[in-house]
SETOR-926996 format. One line per field, with one value per residue: x, y, z of N, C-alpha, C, O in turn; chain; residue in one letter; residue number from 1. Coordinates in Angstrom, 1 decimal. Layout:
npx	[X:...]
npy	[Y:...]
npz	[Z:...]
capx	[X:...]
capy	[Y:...]
capz	[Z:...]
cpx	[X:...]
cpy	[Y:...]
cpz	[Z:...]
opx	[X:...]
opy	[Y:...]
opz	[Z:...]
chaine	[A:...]
residu	[A:...]
num	[NUM:...]
***
This chain:
npx	[115.1:112.4:111.1:109.5:108.2:107.1:104.4:103.5:100.0:98.8:96.1:92.9:90.8:87.7:86.3:87.3:88.0:87.0:88.1:90.9:90.7:90.3:92.9:94.5:93.7:94.2:96.8:97.7:97.1:99.1:101.1:102.5:103.0:101.0:101.5:100.2:99.4:97.8:97.8:96.4:97.1:99.3:101.6:103.0:105.7:106.3:105.1:106.2:108.5:107.9:106.7:108.5:110.5:108.4:107.8:109.9:111.1:109.6:109.2:107.6:105.0:101.4:99.3:96.4:94.2:91.6:88.6:88.3:89.6:90.5:92.1:94.2:97.2:97.7:99.4:100.8:103.9:105.1:104.8:104.7:103.0:99.3:98.7:97.3:97.0:97.3:98.4:100.7:102.0:102.4:104.0:106.4:106.9:107.6:110.1:111.9:112.5:110.7:109.5:106.1:102.7:100.1:96.7:93.8:90.6:87.9:85.6:83.1:83.3:82.7:81.8:81.6:80.8:80.3:82.0:81.6:83.3:85.3:85.4:88.2:89.3:88.6:89.9:92.4:92.6:92.0:93.9:96.0:95.5:95.7:98.4:99.4:98.4:100.0:102.6:104.3:104.3:103.0:99.6:96.5:92.9:90.2:86.9:85.5:85.5:86.3:87.5:89.7:90.8:91.5:93.4:95.4:96.4:97.7:99.9:103.6:105.5:108.4:111.3:112.5:115.0:115.6:117.2:115.2:114.1:112.6:110.4:107.8:107.9:106.7:107.1:106.5:104.3:104.8:107.6:108.7:108.3:109.9:112.3:112.4:112.2:114.7:116.3:116.0:116.4:119.3:120.0:119.2:120.4:123.1:123.4:124.5:124.4:125.3:125.5:122.9:120.4:118.6:115.8:115.9:117.5:115.4:113.5:114.8:115.3:112.5:111.8:113.5:112.4:109.9:110.0:110.8:108.5:107.2:107.9]
npy	[105.8:104.2:100.9:99.6:99.6:102.6:104.1:106.7:108.3:110.0:111.9:113.5:114.8:115.4:114.4:111.7:110.5:108.1:106.3:107.0:106.0:103.6:102.6:103.3:101.4:99.0:98.8:98.8:96.0:94.8:95.3:97.6:101.4:103.7:107.1:110.4:113.6:116.2:118.8:121.8:124.7:125.6:127.9:128.2:127.6:126.7:124.4:122.9:122.4:120.8:118.9:117.6:116.4:114.9:113.0:112.2:110.4:108.3:104.9:104.6:106.0:106.3:107.4:108.9:109.4:111.8:113.4:115.4:118.9:119.9:121.5:124.2:125.4:128.7:132.0:131.6:131.4:134.2:133.2:130.4:127.5:126.7:124.9:121.9:120.7:117.9:117.5:118.7:117.2:114.8:115.8:116.5:113.7:112.5:114.2:113.5:110.9:108.9:105.5:105.4:104.6:104.4:105.2:105.7:107.2:105.9:106.7:105.8:106.0:105.4:107.9:110.0:112.6:115.2:117.7:121.2:123.2:125.2:126.1:126.3:124.7:122.4:121.6:122.1:119.6:117.5:117.9:116.9:114.6:113.7:113.7:112.0:109.7:109.4:109.2:107.2:105.4:102.2:102.5:101.8:101.6:102.3:101.6:101.5:101.0:98.2:97.0:98.8:98.2:95.5:95.4:97.1:95.4:93.6:94.7:94.8:96.3:98.4:97.0:98.0:100.1:99.5:100.1:101.1:101.4:104.2:103.5:101.3:97.7:94.8:91.3:88.8:86.2:83.4:83.6:83.5:81.2:79.6:80.3:79.5:76.6:76.1:76.7:74.7:72.4:72.4:72.1:69.5:67.8:68.3:66.3:63.5:60.5:58.2:58.8:58.6:56.8:53.6:53.9:56.6:56.7:55.9:57.9:59.9:60.0:60.3:62.7:64.2:63.8:64.4:67.4:67.7:67.2:69.4:71.4]
npz	[136.8:135.5:136.4:135.2:131.4:130.3:128.4:126.4:125.9:123.5:122.9:121.6:124.4:124.6:122.9:122.5:124.9:126.3:125.0:125.6:128.3:127.8:126.5:128.6:130.8:129.2:129.0:131.6:132.3:130.8:132.5:131.9:132.3:132.0:130.4:130.5:129.3:131.0:131.6:130.8:130.7:130.1:128.1:124.9:124.5:127.2:127.1:125.1:126.1:128.5:127.7:126.1:128.1:129.4:127.2:126.6:128.5:128.0:126.6:124.4:122.1:121.9:119.6:118.9:116.3:115.7:114.7:115.4:116.5:118.8:121.8:121.9:122.7:124.5:123.6:121.3:119.7:117.3:113.7:114.2:113.1:113.7:115.9:117.6:121.0:121.1:118.4:118.8:120.6:119.0:117.2:119.1:119.7:117.2:116.8:118.8:118.0:119.0:119.1:117.4:117.8:115.8:115.4:113.6:113.9:112.5:109.9:110.8:113.5:117.0:119.3:122.0:122.3:119.5:119.4:119.1:116.3:114.4:110.7:110.1:111.9:111.6:109.0:109.6:111.1:109.5:107.9:109.4:109.9:107.3:106.7:108.8:107.7:105.2:106.1:106.1:108.0:109.7:110.4:112.3:111.9:114.0:115.1:117.7:121.2:122.0:120.0:119.6:122.4:122.0:120.2:120.9:123.0:121.4:120.3:120.3:122.4:122.9:124.6:128.2:127.9:125.5:122.2:120.3:116.9:115.3:113.7:113.8:114.4:113.8:114.3:112.1:113.0:111.9:111.0:113.8:114.5:112.8:113.6:116.1:115.4:113.9:116.2:117.7:116.1:115.5:118.4:118.6:116.9:118.0:120.1:121.4:120.3:121.8:124.5:125.2:126.8:126.7:126.0:125.3:123.0:121.1:121.1:120.2:117.2:116.7:117.6:116.0:113.2:113.6:113.6:111.0:109.9:110.5:109.5]
capx	[114.4:111.4:111.5:108.4:107.8:105.9:103.8:102.5:99.1:98.3:94.5:92.1:90.1:86.3:85.7:88.1:88.1:86.6:89.4:91.9:90.7:90.5:94.1:94.9:93.2:94.9:98.3:98.1:97.3:100.3:102.3:103.0:102.7:100.3:101.5:99.1:99.7:96.7:97.8:96.0:97.2:100.8:102.0:103.4:107.2:106.5:104.2:106.8:109.8:107.3:106.7:110.2:110.6:107.5:107.8:111.5:111.4:108.7:109.2:107.1:103.8:100.5:98.8:95.2:93.8:90.1:88.1:88.2:91.1:90.7:92.3:95.4:97.7:98.0:100.6:101.4:104.9:104.7:105.3:104.3:101.6:98.4:98.8:96.7:98.0:97.6:99.1:102.1:102.7:102.8:105.3:107.6:107.6:108.5:111.4:112.6:112.4:110.3:108.5:104.7:101.7:99.4:95.4:93.0:89.4:87.1:84.3:81.8:83.7:81.6:82.5:80.9:80.0:80.9:82.1:81.8:84.8:85.3:85.7:89.5:89.8:88.3:90.5:93.7:92.5:91.9:95.5:96.8:94.7:96.2:99.8:99.6:98.4:100.9:103.9:105.0:104.4:101.7:98.6:95.2:91.6:89.1:85.6:85.0:86.3:86.5:88.5:91.1:91.3:92.2:94.5:96.6:97.0:98.6:101.1:104.9:106.3:109.9:111.6:113.2:116.4:116.2:117.3:114.4:113.8:111.4:109.3:107.3:108.2:105.9:107.7:105.3:104.3:105.5:109.0:109.1:108.0:110.9:113.3:112.4:112.3:116.1:117.5:115.6:117.1:120.4:120.1:118.9:121.6:124.2:122.9:125.6:123.6:126.1:125.4:121.8:119.6:117.9:114.8:116.0:117.8:114.3:112.8:115.6:114.7:111.3:111.9:114.0:111.3:108.6:110.7:110.9:107.1:106.3:108.4]
capy	[105.2:103.2:99.5:99.0:100.4:103.8:104.5:108.1:108.3:111.3:112.0:114.4:114.5:116.1:113.4:110.5:110.4:106.9:105.6:107.0:104.8:101.7:102.3:103.0:99.9:97.9:99.1:98.4:94.6:94.4:95.9:99.0:102.6:104.8:108.5:111.3:115.3:116.7:120.6:122.6:125.9:126.1:128.7:127.2:127.2:125.9:123.0:121.7:121.8:119.9:117.5:117.0:115.8:113.8:111.8:111.8:109.1:106.9:104.0:104.5:106.7:105.9:108.7:108.5:110.7:111.6:114.4:116.7:119.8:119.7:122.8:124.5:126.1:130.0:132.8:131.0:132.5:134.6:132.4:129.1:127.3:126.5:123.1:121.6:120.1:116.6:117.5:119.2:115.8:113.9:116.5:116.2:112.3:112.6:114.9:112.6:109.4:107.6:104.6:105.8:103.4:105.5:104.7:106.7:107.1:105.5:107.8:105.6:105.5:105.8:108.9:110.5:113.8:116.1:119.0:122.2:123.4:126.3:125.5:126.4:124.0:121.2:121.5:121.7:118.4:116.7:118.1:116.2:113.2:113.3:113.8:110.7:108.2:109.4:109.4:106.1:104.2:101.4:103.2:101.2:102.3:101.7:101.8:101.4:100.7:97.0:96.9:99.3:97.5:94.2:95.9:97.6:94.0:92.7:95.4:94.5:97.8:98.4:96.8:99.0:100.3:98.7:101.2:100.7:102.2:105.1:102.6:100.1:96.5:93.7:90.1:87.8:84.9:82.2:84.0:83.2:79.5:79.2:80.7:78.3:75.2:76.2:76.3:73.3:71.4:72.3:71.2:68.0:67.5:68.3:65.3:62.5:58.9:57.1:59.3:58.4:55.4:52.8:54.4:57.9:56.6:55.5:58.8:61.2:59.8:60.4:64.1:64.9:63.4:65.5:68.7:67.8:67.2:70.7:72.6]
capz	[135.7:136.1:136.3:134.1:130.3:130.0:126.9:126.3:125.4:123.0:122.3:122.4:125.3:124.5:121.9:122.6:126.7:126.6:124.5:126.5:129.4:127.1:126.4:129.9:131.2:128.4:129.2:132.9:132.3:130.2:133.2:131.3:132.8:130.9:130.8:129.9:129.8:131.3:131.8:129.1:130.8:129.7:127.2:123.9:125.1:128.4:126.9:124.6:127.1:129.3:126.8:125.9:129.3:129.7:126.3:126.3:129.4:127.8:125.6:122.9:122.2:121.1:119.2:118.4:115.8:115.5:113.4:116.2:116.5:120.1:122.4:121.6:123.6:124.4:123.4:119.8:119.0:115.8:112.7:114.4:112.5:114.7:116.2:118.9:122.2:120.7:117.4:119.1:121.5:117.9:116.9:119.9:119.5:116.2:117.1:119.7:117.7:119.8:118.2:117.6:117.2:115.2:115.6:113.3:114.0:111.2:109.8:111.7:114.9:118.1:120.0:123.2:121.3:118.6:119.7:117.8:115.9:113.3:109.6:109.9:112.9:110.8:107.8:110.5:111.8:108.4:107.2:110.3:109.5:106.0:107.2:109.5:106.7:104.3:106.5:105.7:109.2:109.9:111.3:112.3:112.2:115.0:115.2:118.6:122.2:122.1:118.8:120.0:123.4:121.7:119.3:122.2:123.7:120.4:120.2:121.0:122.7:122.9:126.2:128.8:127.6:124.5:121.5:119.3:115.7:115.3:113.0:114.7:113.5:114.2:113.9:112.2:113.5:111.2:111.3:115.1:114.5:112.1:114.4:117.0:114.8:113.8:117.3:118.1:115.3:116.2:119.5:118.1:116.1:118.8:121.0:121.3:120.5:122.5:125.6:125.6:127.3:125.3:125.5:124.8:121.7:120.4:121.1:119.5:115.7:116.6:117.6:114.5:112.3:113.8:113.6:109.8:109.5:111.3:108.4]
cpx	[113.6:111.5:110.4:108.4:106.9:105.9:103.2:101.4:98.6:97.0:93.9:91.2:88.5:85.8:86.1:88.5:88.1:87.9:90.7:92.0:90.9:92.0:94.9:95.1:94.2:96.2:98.5:98.0:98.2:101.4:103.2:102.2:102.2:101.0:100.7:99.4:98.2:96.6:97.7:96.3:98.5:100.9:102.8:104.9:107.1:106.1:105.3:108.0:109.5:107.2:107.9:110.5:109.9:107.7:109.3:112.0:110.6:109.3:109.1:105.5:102.8:99.4:97.6:94.5:92.6:89.8:88.0:89.4:91.5:91.5:93.7:96.1:97.9:99.2:101.4:102.5:104.7:105.4:105.1:103.0:100.5:98.7:97.9:97.3:98.3:98.5:100.5:102.7:103.1:104.1:106.4:107.9:108.3:110.0:112.4:112.9:112.0:109.4:106.9:103.7:100.6:98.0:94.7:91.6:88.9:85.9:83.2:82.2:82.7:82.2:81.2:80.1:80.8:80.8:81.8:83.0:84.6:85.6:87.4:89.9:89.3:89.5:92.0:93.7:92.6:93.2:96.4:96.6:95.7:97.5:100.2:99.7:99.2:102.2:104.8:105.0:103.0:100.8:97.1:94.1:91.1:88.2:84.7:86.1:86.9:87.6:89.7:91.7:92.4:93.4:95.7:97.3:97.9:99.6:102.2:105.6:107.7:110.3:112.2:114.2:116.7:116.2:116.7:114.4:112.6:110.1:109.0:107.4:107.5:106.4:106.3:105.5:105.1:107.2:109.5:109.1:109.3:112.0:113.6:112.5:114.1:116.6:117.1:116.3:118.8:121.0:120.0:120.3:123.1:124.3:123.8:124.6:124.3:125.8:123.7:121.3:119.0:116.5:114.6:116.4:116.5:113.7:113.5:115.3:113.4:111.1:112.4:113.1:110.1:109.0:110.5:109.5:106.6:106.7:107.3]
cpy	[104.4:101.8:98.9:100.0:101.5:104.0:106.0:107.9:109.8:111.3:113.1:113.9:114.3:114.9:111.8:110.0:108.9:106.0:105.5:106.2:103.5:101.7:102.3:101.6:98.8:97.6:98.4:96.8:93.9:94.8:97.0:100.3:103.4:106.1:109.3:112.9:115.7:118.4:121.0:124.3:126.3:126.9:127.5:126.8:126.3:124.6:122.1:121.5:120.8:118.4:116.6:115.8:114.5:112.4:111.3:110.5:108.1:106.1:104.0:105.7:106.1:106.9:108.1:109.6:110.6:112.8:115.6:117.6:119.5:121.2:122.8:125.4:128.0:130.8:132.0:132.0:132.6:133.6:131.2:128.7:126.7:125.0:122.6:120.9:118.7:116.4:117.7:117.9:114.7:114.6:116.3:114.8:112.2:113.3:114.3:111.3:108.5:106.7:105.2:104.9:104.5:104.6:106.0:106.4:106.9:106.5:107.3:105.3:105.9:107.0:109.5:111.7:114.2:117.3:120.1:122.8:124.5:125.5:125.4:125.2:122.6:120.9:121.2:120.1:117.5:116.7:117.2:114.7:112.3:113.1:112.5:109.6:108.3:109.4:108.2:104.8:103.3:102.1:101.8:101.9:101.6:102.4:102.1:100.9:99.3:96.5:97.3:98.6:96.3:94.5:96.1:96.4:93.3:93.4:94.9:96.1:97.5:97.9:97.8:99.0:99.9:100.0:100.8:101.7:103.1:104.5:101.5:98.9:95.4:92.2:89.5:86.4:83.5:82.6:83.3:81.8:79.3:79.2:79.8:76.9:75.1:75.9:75.1:72.1:71.3:71.7:69.8:67.4:67.5:67.1:64.1:61.2:58.0:57.7:59.1:56.9:54.7:53.7:55.9:57.8:56.3:56.9:60.0:61.0:60.6:62.1:64.6:64.9:64.5:67.0:69.0:67.9:68.6:71.8:72.7]
cpz	[136.1:136.0:135.0:132.8:130.8:128.7:127.3:125.5:125.0:122.2:122.7:123.3:125.2:123.7:122.0:124.1:127.0:126.2:125.2:127.7:128.8:127.0:127.7:130.7:130.6:128.8:130.6:133.0:131.8:131.1:132.7:131.6:131.8:131.5:129.8:130.1:130.0:131.8:130.8:129.6:130.4:128.5:126.1:124.1:126.2:128.2:126.2:125.3:128.1:128.7:126.4:127.0:129.5:128.8:126.1:127.4:129.0:126.8:124.3:123.3:121.4:120.7:118.4:117.6:115.0:114.4:113.9:116.6:117.8:120.6:121.9:122.5:123.3:124.0:122.2:119.6:117.4:114.7:112.9:113.9:113.8:114.8:117.5:120.0:121.6:119.4:117.8:120.0:120.3:117.4:117.9:120.0:118.4:116.4:118.1:119.2:118.3:118.8:118.6:117.1:117.0:114.8:114.9:113.4:113.1:110.9:110.6:112.9:116.1:119.0:121.0:122.6:120.2:118.9:118.6:117.6:114.7:111.9:109.3:110.9:112.3:109.6:108.7:111.0:110.6:107.8:108.0:110.0:108.1:106.1:107.8:108.6:105.5:104.6:106.3:106.9:109.1:110.6:111.0:112.5:113.1:114.8:116.5:119.8:122.3:121.2:118.9:121.3:123.1:120.8:120.1:122.5:122.8:120.0:120.7:121.2:123.0:124.5:126.7:128.5:126.2:123.2:120.1:118.2:116.2:114.8:114.0:113.8:114.5:113.6:113.3:112.6:113.0:111.3:112.8:115.2:113.8:112.9:115.4:116.7:114.4:114.8:117.7:117.3:115.5:117.1:119.4:117.7:116.8:119.9:120.5:121.3:121.6:124.1:126.2:126.1:126.2:125.0:125.0:123.4:120.9:120.1:120.3:118.0:115.6:116.4:116.4:113.5:112.4:113.7:111.9:109.4:109.8:110.3:107.3]
opx	[113.9:112.4:110.7:108.6:106.0:106.8:102.7:101.6:98.2:96.9:94.2:90.8:88.0:84.7:85.3:89.3:88.9:88.5:91.3:93.1:91.5:92.5:95.8:96.1:94.8:96.7:99.4:98.7:98.4:102.6:104.4:101.0:102.9:101.2:100.5:99.6:97.4:95.6:98.4:95.7:98.8:100.1:103.2:105.3:107.7:106.6:105.4:108.5:110.3:107.4:108.1:110.7:110.4:107.8:109.7:112.9:110.7:110.1:109.8:105.0:103.1:98.7:97.7:94.2:92.4:90.6:87.8:90.3:92.5:91.6:94.3:95.5:98.1:100.2:102.6:102.3:104.3:106.6:105.1:102.0:101.0:98.8:98.2:98.3:99.5:99.2:101.4:104.0:103.9:105.1:107.5:109.1:109.4:111.0:113.6:113.6:112.5:108.7:106.6:103.8:100.3:98.0:94.8:91.3:89.3:85.4:82.5:81.6:82.0:83.3:80.0:78.8:81.9:79.9:81.9:83.7:83.5:86.1:87.9:91.0:89.9:89.7:92.6:94.8:93.6:93.7:97.4:97.4:96.2:97.9:101.3:100.5:99.1:103.0:106.1:105.5:102.0:101.2:96.8:94.1:91.3:88.2:83.6:87.3:88.1:88.6:90.7:92.9:93.6:94.3:96.8:98.5:98.7:100.3:101.9:106.1:108.1:109.8:112.7:114.7:117.8:115.2:117.2:114.8:111.9:109.0:109.8:107.1:107.7:106.0:105.3:106.5:105.7:108.0:110.6:110.0:110.0:112.7:114.7:112.8:114.7:117.3:118.0:116.7:119.4:122.0:120.7:121.0:124.1:125.4:123.8:124.1:123.6:125.9:123.4:121.9:118.9:116.2:113.6:115.9:116.7:113.4:112.9:115.1:113.2:110.5:111.6:112.9:109.5:108.1:110.1:109.3:105.5:106.1:107.4]
opy	[103.6:101.6:98.1:101.2:101.3:104.0:106.2:107.5:110.6:110.9:113.8:112.7:113.3:114.4:110.9:109.1:108.3:105.2:104.5:105.9:102.6:100.6:101.4:101.0:97.9:96.5:97.6:96.3:92.7:94.8:97.2:100.5:103.8:106.2:108.9:113.4:115.4:119.0:120.8:125.1:127.5:126.5:126.3:125.7:125.2:123.7:120.9:120.4:120.0:117.2:115.4:114.6:113.4:111.2:110.2:109.7:107.1:106.7:103.7:106.0:105.6:107.3:107.3:110.7:109.8:113.1:116.6:116.9:118.9:122.1:121.8:126.2:128.4:130.1:132.0:133.2:131.7:133.3:130.5:129.4:126.3:124.1:123.3:120.4:118.2:115.4:116.9:117.7:113.8:113.9:115.9:114.5:111.8:112.7:114.6:110.5:107.3:107.2:105.5:104.5:105.4:103.6:107.1:105.3:107.7:107.0:108.0:104.4:106.9:106.7:109.5:111.6:113.8:118.0:119.8:123.1:124.4:124.3:124.7:124.7:121.6:119.7:120.2:119.6:116.7:115.6:116.7:113.8:111.2:112.2:111.9:108.8:107.4:109.5:108.3:103.7:103.8:102.4:101.2:102.8:100.4:103.5:102.6:100.6:99.2:95.9:96.7:98.3:96.2:93.8:95.4:96.2:92.5:92.8:94.4:96.8:96.3:98.4:98.7:97.9:99.9:100.7:100.3:102.9:102.9:104.7:101.0:99.0:95.3:92.0:89.6:85.7:82.8:81.7:82.7:81.2:78.6:78.2:79.3:76.0:74.1:74.8:74.3:71.1:70.2:71.0:69.0:66.5:66.9:67.1:63.8:60.9:57.2:56.8:59.5:55.9:55.1:54.0:56.4:58.6:56.5:57.2:61.0:62.1:61.4:62.7:65.3:66.0:65.1:67.8:70.1:68.7:68.9:72.8:73.4]
opz	[137.0:135.1:134.2:133.1:131.6:128.0:128.4:124.4:125.8:121.0:123.7:123.3:125.6:124.1:121.8:124.2:127.7:126.9:125.5:128.1:129.3:127.4:127.9:131.1:131.2:129.0:130.7:133.8:132.1:130.6:133.0:131.4:130.9:132.8:128.6:131.3:129.1:132.2:129.8:128.9:130.5:127.6:126.3:123.7:126.1:128.9:126.4:125.2:128.5:129.1:126.5:126.8:129.8:129.1:125.6:127.2:129.6:126.1:123.4:124.4:120.4:121.6:117.5:118.2:114.1:113.5:113.3:117.1:118.1:119.7:121.5:123.2:122.1:124.2:122.2:119.3:116.6:114.9:111.9:114.2:114.8:113.9:118.5:119.6:121.5:119.2:117.3:119.9:120.6:117.2:117.4:120.3:118.4:116.1:118.1:119.9:118.3:117.9:119.8:116.0:117.8:114.2:115.4:113.0:112.2:111.9:111.1:113.5:116.0:119.5:120.6:122.5:120.0:118.7:117.4:118.5:114.1:111.9:108.4:110.7:112.8:109.4:108.4:111.3:110.7:107.3:107.5:109.9:107.9:105.4:107.5:108.6:104.7:103.7:106.4:106.9:108.6:111.7:110.0:113.4:113.1:114.4:116.6:119.6:122.7:121.6:118.4:121.3:123.5:120.8:120.2:122.3:123.1:119.2:121.8:120.3:123.2:125.4:125.9:128.7:125.8:123.1:119.1:118.4:117.2:115.2:114.8:112.6:115.7:112.4:114.0:112.5:113.7:111.7:112.9:115.9:114.6:113.1:115.6:117.5:114.7:114.8:118.1:117.8:115.6:117.1:120.0:118.2:116.4:120.5:119.3:122.4:122.2:125.0:127.3:125.7:125.1:123.8:124.4:122.6:119.7:119.0:119.9:117.4:114.7:115.5:115.7:112.8:111.5:113.6:111.4:108.5:109.3:110.2:106.3]
chaine	[A:A:A:A:A:A:A:A:A:A:A:A:A:A:A:A:A:A:A:A:A:A:A:A:A:A:A:A:A:A:A:A:A:A:A:A:A:A:A:A:A:A:A:A:A:A:A:A:A:A:A:A:A:A:A:A:A:A:A:A:A:A:A:A:A:A:A:A:A:A:A:A:A:A:A:A:A:A:A:A:A:A:A:A:A:A:A:A:A:A:A:A:A:A:A:A:A:A:A:A:A:A:A:A:A:A:A:A:A:A:A:A:A:A:A:A:A:A:A:A:A:A:A:A:A:A:A:A:A:A:A:A:A:A:A:A:A:A:A:A:A:A:A:A:A:A:A:A:A:A:A:A:A:A:A:A:A:A:A:A:A:A:A:A:A:A:A:A:A:A:A:A:A:A:A:A:A:A:A:A:A:A:A:A:A:A:A:A:A:A:A:A:A:A:A:A:A:A:A:A:A:A:A:A:A:A:A:A:A:A:A:A:A:A:A]
residu	[M:A:E:H:P:E:V:F:I:S:A:T:T:R:D:L:A:S:Y:R:R:E:I:Q:D:A:L:L:T:L:N:I:F:P:I:Q:Q:D:S:F:A:L:A:Y:G:Q:L:T:D:M:L:R:Q:L:I:G:R:C:D:A:V:I:H:L:V:G:F:Y:Y:G:A:E:P:P:Q:R:P:P:G:E:P:R:R:S:Y:T:Q:I:E:Y:D:V:A:R:A:L:G:K:P:I:F:L:F:L:A:A:K:D:C:E:T:E:K:T:P:A:Q:T:D:E:E:K:S:L:Q:M:A:H:R:Q:A:V:Q:S:C:G:D:I:Y:Y:E:F:T:G:P:E:A:L:R:S:R:I:R:E:L:R:F:P:A:R:D:A:K:A:P:R:R:V:V:N:L:P:Y:N:S:L:V:R:S:L:K:V:A:M:L:R:W:L:S:S:V:N:D:S:S:L:M:G:G:E:R:L:V:L:P:L:A:K:R:S:M:D:W:A:G]
num	[1:2:3:4:5:6:7:8:9:10:11:12:13:14:15:16:17:18:19:20:21:22:23:24:25:26:27:28:29:30:31:32:33:34:35:36:37:38:39:40:41:42:43:44:45:46:47:48:49:50:51:52:53:54:55:56:57:58:59:60:61:62:63:64:65:66:67:68:69:70:71:72:73:74:75:76:77:78:79:80:81:82:83:84:85:86:87:88:89:90:91:92:93:94:95:96:97:98:99:100:101:102:103:104:105:106:107:108:109:110:111:112:113:114:115:116:117:118:119:120:121:122:123:124:125:126:127:128:129:130:131:132:133:134:135:136:137:138:139:140:141:142:143:144:145:146:147:148:149:150:151:152:153:154:155:156:157:158:159:160:161:162:163:164:165:166:167:168:169:170:171:172:173:174:175:176:177:178:179:180:181:182:183:184:185:186:187:188:189:190:191:192:193:194:195:196:197:198:199:200:201:202:203:204:205:206:207:208:209:210:211:212:213:214:215]
***
């Protein structure tokens, strides 16, 4: 098992390649290893097996959803719906119960190019966007690389070996402050005044009052 957390990056390449690089660089600054799938020659069954192994070892997944459908694997089994590589990565992450950080490109999002696609591919991608928006999980919109990079650095990723829930939970800052205050008050209350020196006895009441004011 890797020593550092690993996060899988799921995004189409032709329109969001620069955003994939931004995420990769941001993760590295956090001492998190980015993992990506760059093989686009595998058949459907081989692809899903490989993704289960690749995503299965990761601690979380970052899934970017733009307006471009992207490439899809060949030799789709009969009865299987059309899904792009990126959409299948999302499906596998869901099936494995991985924490997924969702990012949707805004309508005015800056992309390198607007690749040509069929009307059916546009409809398939819009259906995927709507499914992500209605899945009940938190998602973030992004309009440019800087905004995305800043948001990635603010995320709280599961610790290695942590039994994290599938839904991403961000602890509010105020809750953290209250927890620290309670711990400090308990420690101050446990201090025995008789064990303190003269100057320390003067400081202790002031410390207790300052904690009350901070509430």
